[in-house]
GUTI-786125 format. One record per residue: residue in one letter; x, y, z of N, C-alpha, C in turn. Coordinates in steps of 0.001 Angstrom, whole numbers, padded with zeros to 6 digits, always signed. Example, Ala and Ser with C-alpha at 12.3 -4.5 7.8 and 13.67 -1.06 7.14 Angstrom:
// GUTI-786125
a+013190-005690+007800+012300-004500+007800+013200-003300+007800 s+012850-002250+007080+013670-001060+007140+012900+000030+007870 
//
This chain:
// GUTI-786125
x+112714+108735+071516+111642+108401+070616+111860+109081+069269 x+111616+108337+068211+111700+108920+066874+110422+109652+066551 x+110551+110605+065688+109336+111322+065292+108730+110666+064057 x+107445+110685+064010+106729+110124+062872+106239+111289+062027 x+106587+111239+060782+106168+112311+059876+104857+111908+059209 x+103826+112648+059484+102537+112397+058854+102372+113383+057706 x+102258+112860+056527+102053+113718+055375+100554+113961+055250 x+100134+115198+055417+098701+115473+055328+098193+115277+053900 x+096986+114760+053804+096384+114624+052488+095271+115645+052358 x+094942+115961+051153+093871+116923+050936+092523+116216+051037 x+091481+117003+051158+090126+116452+051200+089837+115697+049904 x+090285+116244+048793+090062+115612+047481+090753+114243+047428 x+091991+114170+047932+092717+112898+047951+092024+111885+048858 x+091503+112346+049976+090793+111471+050914+089564+110876+050254 x+088779+111719+049586+087564+111268+048910+087907+110286+047797 x+088966+110574+047047+089408+109696+045954+089830+108338+046512 x+090614+108331+047594+091078+107076+048179+089926+106268+048752 x+088962+106941+049355+087788+106245+049863+087079+105533+048717 x+086925+106225+047602+086289+105630+046427+087037+104416+045904 x+088349+104496+045891+089184+103367+045459+088956+102177+046385 x+088873+102460+047677+088652+101388+048657+087273+100753+048508 x+086271+101565+048200+084927+101037+047973+084953+100112+046748 x+085601+100547+045686+085679+099737+044460+086368+098402+044727 x+087465+098429+045484+088181+097183+045810+087292+096229+046606 x+086607+096773+047609+085742+095944+048449+084576+095383+047631 x+084028+096205+046737+082917+095762+045893+083361+094627+044970 x+084526+094786+044366+085046+093755+043466+085371+092471+044224 x+085887+092617+045440+086163+091444+046282+084880+090686+046576 x+083785+091413+046689+082486+090800+046967+081808+090306+045680 x+082486+090478+044553+081968+090064+043237+080620+090709+042906 x+080536+092005+043185+079309+092745+042910+079559+093810+041849 x+078555+094073+041029+078613+095205+040114+078224+096457+040900 x+078456+097609+040304+078041+098852+040955+076530+098862+041166 x+075790+098416+040175+074323+098385+040300+073875+097441+041414 x+074522+096286+041520+074158+095319+042567+074430+095900+043950 x+075580+096552+044104+075909+097148+045401+074924+098266+045734 x+074611+099094+044757+073653+100179+044987+072311+099614+045441 x+071846+098555+044786+070572+097934+045145+070626+097377+046569 x+071714+096638+046884+071848+096063+048234+071938+097143+049312 x+072570+098262+048970+072747+099345+049940+071528+100264+049999 x+070638+100142+049018+069455+100993+049000+069749+102431+048643 x+070710+102620+047732+071046+103977+047290+070923+104062+045772 x+070936+105266+045243+070769+105490+043805+071845+104763+043000 x+071446+104221+041847+072335+103417+041008+073653+104128+040667 x+073556+105399+040288+074767+106093+039840+075652+106563+040986 x+075152+106484+042206+075913+107005+043344+077187+106201+043613 x+077142+104887+043469+078337+104067+043714+079455+104467+042756 x+079136+104585+041487+080142+104981+040498+080739+106340+040807 x+079901+107275+041198+080389+108625+041522+081269+108613+042765 x+080921+107782+043746+081752+107649+044949+083087+107011+044574 x+083031+105932+043797+084257+105221+043415+085205+106099+042595 x+084668+106995+041808+085499+107896+041004+085943+109132+041781 x+085471+109268+043012+085851+110409+043833+085158+111696+043427 x+084039+111572+042713+083303+112756+042274+082465+113352+043394 x+082027+112507+044314+081229+112981+045450+081743+112312+046724 x+081493+112955+047842+081843+112336+049121+080590+111648+049664 x+080798+110547+050319+079687+109785+050886+079400+110279+052302 x+078128+110364+052634+077743+110726+053998+078036+109538+054911 x+078027+109765+056199+078221+108670+057154+077150+107608+056975 x+075934+108050+056713+074823+107117+056512+075086+106242+055281 x+075560+106848+054195+075858+106098+052971+077034+105150+053191 x+078046+105600+053922+079186+104720+054232+078700+103494+054996 x+077811+103717+055957+077260+102619+056749+076500+101652+055855 x+075655+102182+054970+074864+101336+054074+075754+100520+053137 x+076805+101147+052616+077725+100441+051717+078425+099314+052468 x+078947+099621+053648+079642+098600+054443+078703+097444+054785 x+077493+097772+055189+076522+096731+055539+076208+095860+054326 x+076038+096479+053154+075749+095731+051927+076917+094820+051545 x+078130+095226+051915+079323+094431+051618+079663+093447+052742 x+078882+093480+053813+079110+092638+055002+080500+092855+055594 x+080882+094140+055687+082162+094496+056296+081940+095635+057286 x+082964+095918+058081+082923+097046+059002+083235+098332+058217 x+082648+099437+058613+082896+100712+057934+084387+101014+057891 x+085095+100725+058973+086526+101042+059041+087333+100340+057952 x+086816+099253+057397+087525+098547+056333+087502+099319+055006 x+086701+100356+054932+086651+101175+053730+087665+102325+053765 x+088447+102389+054850+089442+103455+054982+090850+102922+054915 
//
């Protein structure tokens, strides 16, 4: 068996990549940040901060975002 090398990422990189994935999914759904925030029931500026990797989203917020986008949470990773 060959060995698989997993390059660990930092917490900051993980949060940044999650934000990038949220932005891609939002754009695919043809929604603005404000529209997604409204559909998800979260503060208007929170989507932008998540997408820029400024804050990490709680599990509850991840669930709300995925539900608002009509996708599974795992699709945001």
